[in-house]
C-alpha positions in Angstrom: -20.8 27.6 -38.0 -23.4 27.7 -35.6 -24.4 28.1 -31.9 -23.7 25.4 -29.5 -26.0 22.8 -29.1 -27.5 21.7 -26.0 -25.4 19.7 -24.4 -22.3 20.5 -25.6 -18.8 21.5 -22.9 -18.6 24.5 -22.7 -15.0 23.8 -22.2 -12.4 21.4 -22.3 -9.0 21.6 -20.9 -7.7 25.2 -21.2 -10.1 26.2 -24.2 -13.7 27.4 -23.7 -15.3 26.2 -26.7 -16.9 29.1 -28.7 -18.7 27.4 -31.9 -19.5 24.5 -33.9 -17.6 24.1 -36.8 -19.1 21.2 -38.0 -20.1 17.7 -37.7 -18.7 14.7 -39.3 -19.9 10.7 -39.4 -17.0 9.9 -36.5 -16.8 13.8 -34.8 -17.7 16.7 -33.2 -15.4 20.1 -34.3 -15.6 23.2 -32.1 -13.6 26.1 -32.6 -12.2 26.7 -28.9 -9.5 29.9 -27.7 -7.5 28.7 -25.1 -7.8 31.4 -22.3 -4.2 31.9 -21.6 -3.7 33.3 -24.4 -6.7 33.6 -26.5 -5.1 31.6 -29.2 -7.6 29.9 -31.4 -8.5 25.9 -31.9 -10.5 23.5 -33.9 -11.3 21.2 -31.0 -12.6 17.9 -31.8 -14.3 14.8 -29.6 -15.8 11.7 -31.0 -19.5 11.7 -31.4 -19.8 8.5 -32.9 -22.4 6.7 -30.8 -21.5 3.3 -32.0 -17.8 4.4 -30.7 -17.7 3.7 -26.8 -15.0 4.0 -24.1 -11.7 2.2 -25.2 -13.1 2.9 -28.6 -13.5 6.4 -28.4 -10.3 7.1 -27.1 -8.4 4.9 -29.1 -10.1 6.8 -32.0 -8.6 10.2 -30.9 -5.3 8.4 -29.5 -4.5 7.2 -32.7 -5.4 10.6 -34.7 -3.0 12.5 -32.5 -0.1 9.6 -33.8 -1.1 10.0 -37.1 -0.4 14.2 -36.9 2.3 14.2 -34.9 3.8 11.5 -36.9 3.4 13.9 -39.9 5.2 16.8 -37.1 2.9 19.3 -38.5 4.0 19.5 -42.2 1.1 19.7 -44.6 -1.7 19.4 -41.8 -2.8 22.0 -38.5 -0.1 20.6 -35.8 -1.4 19.2 -32.3 -1.8 21.5 -29.3 -3.1 19.5 -26.5 -5.3 16.8 -25.9 -6.7 14.5 -23.3 -7.8 10.4 -23.7 -8.7 9.8 -20.3 -11.3 13.2 -20.5 -15.4 11.5 -21.0 -15.3 12.3 -24.2 -11.6 12.3 -25.2 -10.6 15.4 -27.2 -8.0 17.1 -29.2 -7.1 20.5 -29.9 -5.0 21.7 -33.3 -4.4 24.6 -35.2 -7.1 26.5 -36.4 -6.8 27.5 -40.1 -8.2 30.4 -41.2 -9.5 29.2 -44.8 -11.9 27.6 -46.4 -12.0 24.0 -47.1 -11.8 23.3 -51.1 -15.5 22.3 -50.8 -16.6 26.1 -49.8 -14.0 27.5 -52.1 -15.5 26.3 -54.8 -19.1 25.8 -53.7 -18.6 29.9 -53.7 -16.4 30.5 -56.6 -17.1 27.7 -58.9 -14.7 25.2 -60.7 -10.8 26.1 -60.8 -8.8 26.8 -63.2 -6.9 24.3 -64.9 -3.3 25.7 -63.4 -4.7 26.2 -60.0 -6.5 22.8 -60.1 -2.4 21.5 -61.2 -0.7 23.8 -58.5 -3.3 22.6 -55.4 -2.9 18.6 -56.8 1.0 19.2 -56.9 0.5 20.4 -53.3 -1.5 17.5 -52.4 0.5 14.7 -54.0 3.9 16.1 -51.9 2.0 16.0 -49.1 0.7 12.2 -50.0 4.8 11.6 -50.5 5.0 12.5 -47.1 2.6 10.8 -45.6 3.7 7.4 -47.6 6.8 8.4 -45.9 5.0 8.2 -42.6 3.8 4.7 -43.3 0.0 6.6 -43.0 -2.6 6.1 -45.1 -5.1 9.1 -44.6 -8.8 6.9 -46.4 -10.6 10.3 -46.2 -9.5 12.6 -48.5 -11.8 14.7 -49.9 -13.0 18.3 -50.7 -14.2 18.8 -47.1 -11.0 17.8 -45.8 -8.7 20.3 -47.7 -8.1 23.6 -46.1 -6.7 26.0 -49.2 -4.3 28.1 -47.0 -2.5 30.5 -48.4 0.7 28.4 -48.0 -0.5 25.7 -48.9 -3.4 22.9 -49.3 -4.0 21.3 -45.6 -5.3 17.8 -44.6 -7.2 17.5 -41.9 -9.4 15.1 -40.4 -7.1 12.1 -39.9 -9.6 10.6 -37.6 -9.9 7.4 -39.7 -6.1 7.1 -41.2 -4.3 3.7 -40.7 -0.4 3.5 -39.8 0.1 0.6 -42.2 1.1 -2.7 -40.3 -1.2 -1.8 -37.3 -4.5 -3.7 -36.7 -7.2 -1.5 -37.3 -9.4 -0.8 -34.1 -12.6 -0.2 -35.6 -14.9 -2.3 -35.2 -17.6 -2.5 -38.1 -18.3 -0.9 -41.1 -16.2 0.4 -43.9 -15.1 3.4 -43.6 -14.3 6.8 -45.7 -17.3 9.2 -48.1 -18.6 6.9 -50.7 -17.3 8.5 -54.4 -13.8 9.6 -52.5 -13.3 6.1 -51.3 -11.1 3.9 -54.0 -12.8 0.3 -54.9 -10.6 -1.7 -52.3 -11.7 0.9 -49.5 -15.6 0.7 -49.8 -15.5 -3.0 -50.1 -13.7 -3.5 -47.3 -11.8 -7.1 -46.7 -8.2 -6.2 -47.4 -5.2 -4.1 -46.3 -5.3 -0.6 -47.7 -2.1 0.8 -49.5 -1.0 4.2 -50.3 -2.9 3.7 -54.0 -6.3 4.5 -52.0 -4.7 8.0 -51.2 -4.0 8.6 -54.8 -7.2 7.0 -56.0 -9.3 10.1 -53.8 -6.4 12.6 -54.8 -7.7 12.0 -58.5 -11.2 12.1 -57.8 -10.4 15.3 -56.1 -9.1 16.7 -58.7 -12.3 16.2 -60.6 -13.8 17.7 -58.4 -12.0 20.9 -58.3 -12.1 21.0 -61.8 -15.8 20.4 -62.6 -17.2 21.8 -59.0 -19.3 18.4 -59.0 -18.7 15.0 -56.5 -18.9 12.1 -59.0 -22.1 10.3 -60.1 -22.5 6.6 -58.7 -24.2 3.9 -59.3 -26.8 2.1 -56.6 -23.4 0.4 -55.0 -21.5 3.8 -54.2 -19.1 2.9 -57.1 -18.1 5.3 -59.6 -19.8 5.7 -62.4 -17.5 4.5 -65.2 -17.4 4.3 -69.5 -17.1 1.3 -71.9 -13.1 1.7 -71.3 -13.4 1.1 -67.1 -12.3 5.0 -66.6 -13.8 7.0 -63.9 -16.7 9.1 -65.2 -16.3 12.8 -64.7 -18.7 15.2 -66.2 -16.9 18.4 -67.7 -13.9 17.0 -67.0 -11.2 19.7 -68.8 -9.4 17.1 -71.2 -5.8 18.5 -70.0 -6.9 17.4 -66.7 -8.1 13.7 -68.3 -5.3 11.1 -68.0 -4.0 12.6 -64.4 -7.5 11.9 -63.1 -7.8 8.3 -65.1 -4.4 7.0 -64.0 -5.1 8.1 -60.1 -8.8 6.5 -60.6 -7.8 3.0 -61.9 -10.2 0.0 -60.7 -6.6 -1.9 -59.2 -5.1 -0.6 -56.9 -1.5 -1.3 -58.2 -2.3 0.3 -61.8 -2.3 3.3 -60.1 0.4 6.4 -60.7 2.1 7.1 -57.2 2.5 10.4 -55.5 5.9 11.2 -57.7 4.0 10.3 -60.8 1.3 13.0 -59.8 4.2 15.4 -59.2 5.6 15.2 -62.7 2.6 15.6 -64.5 1.7 18.7 -62.8 5.0 20.2 -62.4 3.6 23.2 -65.8 1.9 24.4 -63.2 4.1 25.4 -60.4 6.1 27.6 -62.8 6.1 31.0 -62.5 4.7 31.4 -66.1 2.2 28.6 -65.6 0.8 30.4 -61.8 1.0 33.7 -63.9 -1.6 32.6 -66.3 -5.0 33.7 -66.9 -8.0 30.7 -66.1 -7.9 28.2 -68.8 -4.5 28.8 -69.8 -2.3 26.0 -71.5 0.7 25.1 -70.9 3.4 27.0 -72.3 4.2 25.5 -76.2 7.4 23.4 -76.1 6.3 21.7 -72.4 4.5 18.5 -72.0 1.0 18.8 -70.8 0.1 16.8 -67.9 -1.6 13.9 -70.5 1.9 14.0 -71.9 4.1 13.6 -68.9 1.9 10.7 -68.2 2.4 9.2 -71.5 5.6 9.5 -72.1 7.3 9.8 -68.8 8.7 12.8 -69.4 10.7 14.1 -66.8 9.4 17.0 -64.5 10.5 20.4 -64.7 14.2 22.0 -63.0 12.1 23.3 -60.6 11.3 19.8 -58.8 14.0 18.2 -56.0 13.5 14.4 -55.6 12.8 13.1 -52.5 12.2 16.5 -50.9 9.1 18.2 -50.1 8.8 21.4 -51.4 9.1 24.7 -49.1 5.8 26.7 -48.6 4.1 28.6 -51.2 5.6 32.3 -51.2 2.5 35.1 -51.2 2.4 34.9 -55.0 1.8 30.8 -55.4 -2.0 31.0 -55.6 -2.0 33.7 -58.5 -3.2 31.5 -60.6 -6.7 31.2 -58.8 -9.4 33.8 -60.4 -9.9 36.9 -58.5 -13.1 35.9 -56.9 -11.8 33.1 -55.4 -8.7 35.4 -53.8 -11.3 37.9 -52.5 -12.8 34.5 -50.5 -9.1 33.6 -49.3 -9.2 37.2 -48.1 -12.5 37.5 -46.6 -11.9 34.4 -44.6 -8.2 35.3 -43.5 -9.0 39.4 -42.3 -12.8 38.6 -40.7 -12.8 38.0 -37.1 -12.2 34.1 -36.0 -15.4 34.2 -34.2 -17.2 35.2 -37.2 -16.4 32.9 -39.7 -18.8 33.3 -42.9 -21.4 30.4 -43.2 -21.2 29.7 -47.2 -23.7 27.1 -48.8 -21.9 23.6 -49.0 -22.2 21.1 -51.2 -23.9 17.4 -51.1 -21.1 15.2 -49.8 -22.3 13.3 -52.8 -24.3 13.6 -55.6 -28.1 12.5 -55.7 -28.3 9.3 -58.6 -28.3 10.3 -61.4 -32.0 11.4 -62.6 -32.9 9.1 -65.2 -30.0 6.4 -64.9 -30.9 2.5 -64.8 -30.5 1.0 -61.6 -26.8 -0.1 -61.8 -25.9 3.3 -62.6 -24.6 2.3 -65.9 -24.9 4.5 -68.5 -28.4 3.5 -69.1 -27.3 -0.3 -70.9 -28.8 -2.0 -67.4 -31.7 -4.2 -67.0 -34.4 -2.9 -68.2 -36.5 -6.2 -67.6 -35.7 -10.2 -66.8 -35.3 -12.4 -69.6 -37.2 -15.3 -70.8 -35.6 -18.7 -71.4 -35.4 -20.3 -75.6 -36.2 -23.7 -74.2 -36.5 -25.2 -70.4 -36.9 -28.8 -69.2 -37.2 -30.3 -66.1 -34.7 -32.7 -64.6 -36.4 -35.2 -61.7 -36.1 -35.4 -58.4 -36.0 -32.5 -55.4 -33.6 -30.0 -55.8 -30.4 -28.9 -58.3 -27.3 -28.1 -57.4 -25.0 -29.5 -59.4 -24.3 -27.8 -62.9 -24.8 -29.4 -66.4 -21.5 -29.6 -68.6 -21.4 -29.4 -72.2 -19.3 -32.3 -73.7 -18.7 -32.7 -77.8 -18.5 -36.4 -78.9 -15.5 -36.9 -81.4 -17.2 -39.7 -83.6 -19.6 -37.5 -84.9 -18.6 -33.3 -83.9 -22.1 -32.9 -81.7 -22.1 -31.0 -78.5 -24.8 -32.1 -76.2 -25.4 -30.5 -72.7 -25.7 -33.1 -70.0 -27.4 -32.9 -66.9 -27.7 -35.2 -64.1 -30.6 -35.4 -61.7 -32.0 -36.8 -57.7 -33.7 -39.4 -59.7 -30.7 -41.1 -60.4 -30.3 -40.2 -64.2 -28.1 -38.3 -66.9 -29.3 -37.0 -69.4 -28.2 -35.7 -72.7 -30.1 -32.4 -74.1 -29.5 -31.0 -77.3 -28.3 -27.4 -76.8 -30.4 -25.9 -79.6 -34.0 -26.5 -78.4 -33.7 -28.7 -75.3 -34.7 -31.8 -76.8 -33.7 -35.6 -74.7 -31.2 -37.4 -76.7 -30.1 -40.0 -74.2 -30.3 -40.7 -70.5 -28.1 -43.1 -68.3 -29.8 -46.1 -66.6 -30.7 -45.2 -63.0 -28.5 -45.4 -60.0 -27.8 -43.4 -57.1 -29.0 -39.4 -56.4 -26.9 -37.6 -59.2 -26.0 -33.9 -57.1 -22.3 -33.2 -58.6 -21.2 -31.9 -61.7 -19.9 -34.4 -64.3 -16.2 -33.9 -65.8 -15.6 -34.4 -69.4 -13.0 -36.0 -71.3 -12.3 -37.3 -74.7 -15.8 -38.3 -75.5 -16.3 -39.5 -72.1 -18.4 -38.2 -69.7 -17.9 -39.0 -65.7 -19.8 -38.6 -62.3 -20.8 -39.9 -59.0 -23.3 -41.0 -57.3 -24.9 -40.9 -53.7 -24.6 -45.0 -53.7 -20.9 -44.6 -53.6 -20.5 -45.5 -57.2 -18.4 -43.6 -60.1 -19.7 -43.8 -63.6 -18.4 -43.3 -66.9 -20.1 -42.9 -70.0 -19.9 -42.1 -73.8 -21.1 -38.7 -74.6 -22.3 -40.5 -78.1 -25.1 -42.8 -76.8 -24.4 -42.8 -73.4 -23.3 -46.5 -72.7 -21.6 -47.3 -70.0 -17.5 -46.9 -70.4 -17.1 -48.5 -66.7 -18.4 -48.2 -63.2 -16.2 -48.9 -59.5 -17.0 -48.7 -56.3 -16.1 -46.5 -54.0 -18.9 -46.9 -51.2 -19.6 -46.0 -48.7 -18.8 -42.3 -49.3 -19.8 -40.3 -51.9 -17.5 -38.5 -54.6 -17.6 -34.9 -55.0 -16.5 -33.5 -58.2 -14.4 -35.1 -60.9 -11.7 -33.4 -62.2 -9.6 -34.8 -65.0 -5.7 -34.6 -64.6 -4.4 -35.7 -68.1 -0.8 -35.5 -67.5 -1.7 -38.4 -64.8 -4.2 -40.1 -67.1 -6.1 -39.7 -63.9 -9.9 -39.0 -62.6 -9.7 -37.1 -59.3 -12.1 -36.8 -56.6 -12.7 -36.3 -52.9 -15.2 -37.5 -50.6 -17.4 -36.7 -47.1 -15.0 -39.5 -45.4 -11.7 -37.4 -46.3 -10.2 -39.1 -48.6 -9.1 -38.0 -52.1 -9.0 -40.8 -54.9 -7.4 -41.0 -58.4 -8.7 -43.6 -60.8 -7.4 -44.4 -63.9 -9.6 -42.6 -66.8 -9.6 -45.9 -68.9 -11.2 -48.4 -66.6 -12.1 -47.0 -63.2 -8.9 -48.9 -61.2 -7.4 -46.6 -58.1 -4.0 -45.5 -58.6 -3.7 -43.6 -54.8 -5.1 -42.0 -52.6 -4.7 -39.6 -49.9 -7.2 -39.1 -46.6 -7.6 -35.5 -45.0 -9.4 -35.2 -41.1 -12.8 -33.8 -42.8 -14.8 -33.9 -45.4 -12.8 -32.7 -49.4 -14.8 -29.4 -50.2 -15.8 -30.0 -53.8 -13.5 -30.4 -56.7 -9.7 -30.2 -56.5 -7.6 -28.0 -59.0 -5.0 -29.4 -61.2 -2.5 -27.8 -63.2 0.9 -28.9 -63.9 2.4 -32.4 -61.9 0.5 -30.4 -58.7 -3.0 -30.8 -57.5 -5.1 -28.9 -54.5 -7.4 -30.3 -52.6 -9.2 -28.6 -50.2 -10.8 -29.8 -46.7 -12.8 -28.5 -43.9 -10.3 -29.9 -41.4 -9.0 -26.8 -42.6 -5.9 -27.3 -44.6 -5.4 -26.4 -48.4 -3.2 -29.5 -49.3 -0.4 -29.5 -52.3 -0.5 -33.5 -53.6 1.6 -34.8 -56.4 -1.3 -35.6 -59.5 1.2 -39.1 -59.9 1.4 -40.3 -56.9 -1.0 -38.3 -54.1 2.0 -37.8 -51.9 1.8 -34.5 -49.7 4.2 -32.0 -50.8 2.9 -28.7 -48.7 -0.3 -27.8 -46.7 -1.3 -24.5 -45.7 -3.9 -23.7 -42.4 -6.8 -21.5 -43.2 -7.8 -21.4 -39.5 -11.1 -22.2 -40.9 -12.8 -25.0 -43.0 -12.6 -24.8 -46.2 -16.3 -23.7 -48.3 -15.4 -23.1 -51.7 -13.3 -25.3 -53.7 -9.8 -24.2 -54.6 -9.2 -22.3 -57.5 -5.8 -21.6 -59.7 -4.8 -18.4 -61.1 -1.4 -18.0 -62.5 0.9 -19.0 -60.0 -1.8 -19.0 -57.1 -4.6 -21.0 -55.7 -7.4 -19.8 -54.0 -9.8 -21.0 -52.1 -12.7 -19.6 -49.4 -13.4 -20.2 -45.9 -16.8 -20.5 -43.6 -15.6 -17.2 -41.4 -16.0 -15.1 -44.8 -11.8 -15.4 -45.5 -10.1 -15.8 -49.6 -6.9 -16.6 -49.1 -4.1 -16.4 -51.9 -1.3 -19.1 -51.3 1.6 -19.6 -53.8 0.5 -22.6 -55.6 4.5 -24.1 -55.3 4.8 -23.6 -50.6 2.8 -23.4 -48.1 3.2 -19.0 -47.9 0.2 -16.7 -48.1 1.0 -13.8 -50.6 -2.5 -12.3 -49.4 -6.2 -12.3 -47.7 -9.5 -11.2 -48.9 -12.2 -11.2 -46.1 -15.7 -11.3 -46.9 -18.5 -10.4 -43.9 -20.1 -14.3 -44.0 -19.2 -17.8 -46.1 -17.4 -17.6 -48.8 -19.0 -20.9 -51.0 -18.4 -19.6 -54.6 -14.7 -19.2 -56.3 -14.1 -18.2 -59.7 -10.5 -16.8 -61.2 -9.1 -15.5 -64.3 -5.1 -15.1 -64.4 -6.2 -11.0 -63.4 -9.5 -11.0 -61.8 -10.9 -13.2 -59.1 -15.0 -13.4 -58.7 -16.1 -14.5 -55.3 -19.8 -15.3 -53.8 -20.5 -14.8 -50.6 -23.5 -15.6 -48.0 -23.0 -11.5 -47.1 -25.7 -11.9 -50.6 -22.0 -9.8 -52.7 -20.5 -10.7 -55.6 -17.1 -9.1 -55.0 -14.2 -8.6 -57.8 -10.9 -8.8 -56.3 -7.6 -8.2 -57.9 -5.4 -11.5 -58.0 -2.0 -9.7 -58.2 -2.4 -8.3 -54.2 -6.1 -9.3 -52.5 -7.6 -5.5 -53.3 -11.3 -5.2 -53.7 -12.7 -4.1 -57.9 -16.3 -3.9 -57.1 -19.2 -5.4 -55.0 -22.3 -6.1 -56.2 -25.3 -6.7 -53.6 -27.7 -9.9 -54.4 -30.9 -10.1 -52.9 -29.4 -13.6 -51.0 -26.3 -15.6 -50.6 -24.6 -16.6 -53.7 -23.1 -19.5 -53.2 -22.4 -21.4 -56.8 -19.0 -20.2 -58.6 -20.0 -17.5 -61.5 -19.0 -18.2 -64.6 -16.9 -15.3 -66.7 -17.4 -14.9 -70.2 -16.5 -12.5 -72.5 -17.1 -8.7 -70.6 -19.8 -10.5 -68.4 -19.7 -12.6 -65.1 -22.9 -14.6 -64.5 -23.9 -15.2 -60.8 -26.7 -16.9 -59.7 -28.7 -15.9 -56.2 -31.1 -17.5 -53.5 -32.9 -15.0 -54.5 -34.4 -16.6 -57.5 -32.3 -14.6 -59.9 -29.4 -15.5 -62.3 -27.4 -11.8 -63.0 -25.6 -11.0 -66.1 -23.0 -8.2 -64.3 -20.5 -5.8 -66.0 -16.7 -7.1 -65.9 -15.1 -3.6 -65.7 -17.3 -2.4 -62.6 -19.8 -4.7 -61.4 -23.2 -3.4 -63.0 -25.8 -5.2 -63.7 -26.3 -5.7 -67.3 -29.6 -8.1 -67.4 -31.2 -11.1 -65.3 -33.0 -14.0 -65.1 -35.8 -15.0 -63.2 -35.9 -19.0 -62.4 -38.8 -19.0 -59.9 -36.0 -20.9 -57.3 -32.9 -20.7 -55.4 -29.9 -20.7 -58.3 -27.3 -22.7 -56.8 -25.6 -24.0 -59.7 -23.0 -22.5 -62.2 -24.3 -21.9 -65.4 -22.3 -23.0 -68.8 -22.5 -21.0 -72.2 -21.8 -22.2 -76.2 -21.1 -18.8 -76.9 -24.7 -18.5 -77.9 -27.0 -19.7 -74.5 -26.5 -20.0 -71.5 -27.6 -22.9 -69.5 -28.6 -22.8 -66.2 -30.4 -25.3 -63.8 -32.2 -24.2 -60.2 -33.3 -25.6 -56.9 -36.7 -26.4 -58.6 -34.6 -29.2 -60.7 -35.8 -27.1 -64.0 -32.6 -26.6 -66.7 -32.9 -23.7 -68.8 -31.0 -22.1 -71.9 -31.0 -18.7 -72.4 -30.4 -16.4 -74.9 -26.7 -15.2 -74.0 -27.2 -11.7 -76.1 -30.6 -10.9 -74.5 -29.4 -11.4 -70.9 -26.4 -9.4 -71.2 -28.0 -6.2 -72.9 -30.7 -6.6 -70.5 -33.9 -6.4 -72.7 -37.1 -6.8 -71.9 -39.0 -10.0 -71.8 
């Protein structure tokens, strides 16, 4: 505590303000005493300079509603408030006890039995929050009061009631290191899994006395298996913390599982055990409970919150911690001792690479194996690898703005053949059964032999140039759109038009084809599902904005990105939205595996999104817009940016593992043959980069 600052109010309602308890990112909290009966309270005002007028009142109102919905259980009760006052304020019970952060700063890490006892009661609190449809969003050591009856959650200033729109105008909300990946990234609706994640990090803090180590993007450092790393964490707590802090929200355990895993610590024996004691022989450990699904001990009351702890409930605390609690309780209220708080988050790990990982991050840019220049100005198509069935040889095909399609030897970059000149080749070719297909700006579509570049067929689709073609083997068709809004299907063998479908605006990129359906996107704000054999419309879905990132299939979903920064996940068989993720700016690039979608945005970021629920897993910030679809290969995702760099990122954590300095914008997606990565840049250069060197981030 400290004295009031100049400009602080002296009185709010019936409360005379005595001291400043603390200042956070959103508000300022005072110790107040009610003039009518001398009752102490913690009085909070919104002090965030970004919140004015109605927004400040809405924040206080939201906090009041959240606390009152909890009925005073597991938190401090509301005593008074005035939303119409300037500033609006709220008074809650003043709890004469240290926060978990203050307690650990004074006494050091807590013993395992005490940690488990605390964790179980906090999980019970989370279960209560879930029953009231509330997500706290800021569970951390400084927001947990270690009251003698039970740990209590405070500061519901950014709590969210599920099913209600957020009132916050900008920026992410929460504490780095304690925010779940989906909360840190933003763009998706949060669930109770985000509070479980924060609880897991808090458990690790209580047991180690350390805040988590963070990467340069404020994500928790993870090991090679993707598990959050907490140095010094007792082994008995490892599985519990790992289960709470999994990257994907849907993979985390729930509050009931945490309660069950911590049950041994809540028995009479465990509470009386000395520091560092292990569960009684025959009792399953927390890790064993998580692995085997062992039932909780006999004292667990399913579906019912526990009664407040008896006085012996904190007996598992070491004597020094008990003395701190007693000191807080016995001192005069307005003489509350000042303790040395730990920093809100740990500083970057000394000596760690910029990615914050295990030291295997990038040490310098990688030199190419070979590099050739294509003709023309600018390059935003992508190269393709194609096999000649007659010889079994693989060639690398790339088109240029000079109107030539060239084939190169992937090993050394030697030109093997080139096509006759046509219009500018601005789209990525398609390959099927020894034939390479591509449109040109003159309004023609060409089919050439992979072996020697000879013409198989060419048809005119003028006046409109085509988008990237896609082969649909089930229909024997080559499907492509154009800037006039047409989607066409051409016969693979001769180029004859099989069907056409008209949208109301430019068709965005290649279609997505799977089974009997073709999904096409348009700047007319619609995603279309068409029959692959006839082109007839099956359904359409309105995204509300022009679609910039062409559709991709991910299992039973089809994904597309829009100019307003949204990624829509729609059921592939009917126009039903499954989820929407929002980046800060337009989404032009999208790649998906059955489990994870990788998104490139004009906000300079690459996002990894859980396909199952649209929750963010990690984000990486480049130096410019990311407009080409990333490539996923093994445990790496490769993404180019307008900052002239091609990045190699870890698929689990998003940590940078290598980079290639292209020298110009990288607007084309790379391809790989497993040995080299092939990428083009805006300077019309095509480079082959050693895949192992790039992934390992070796020096040039």
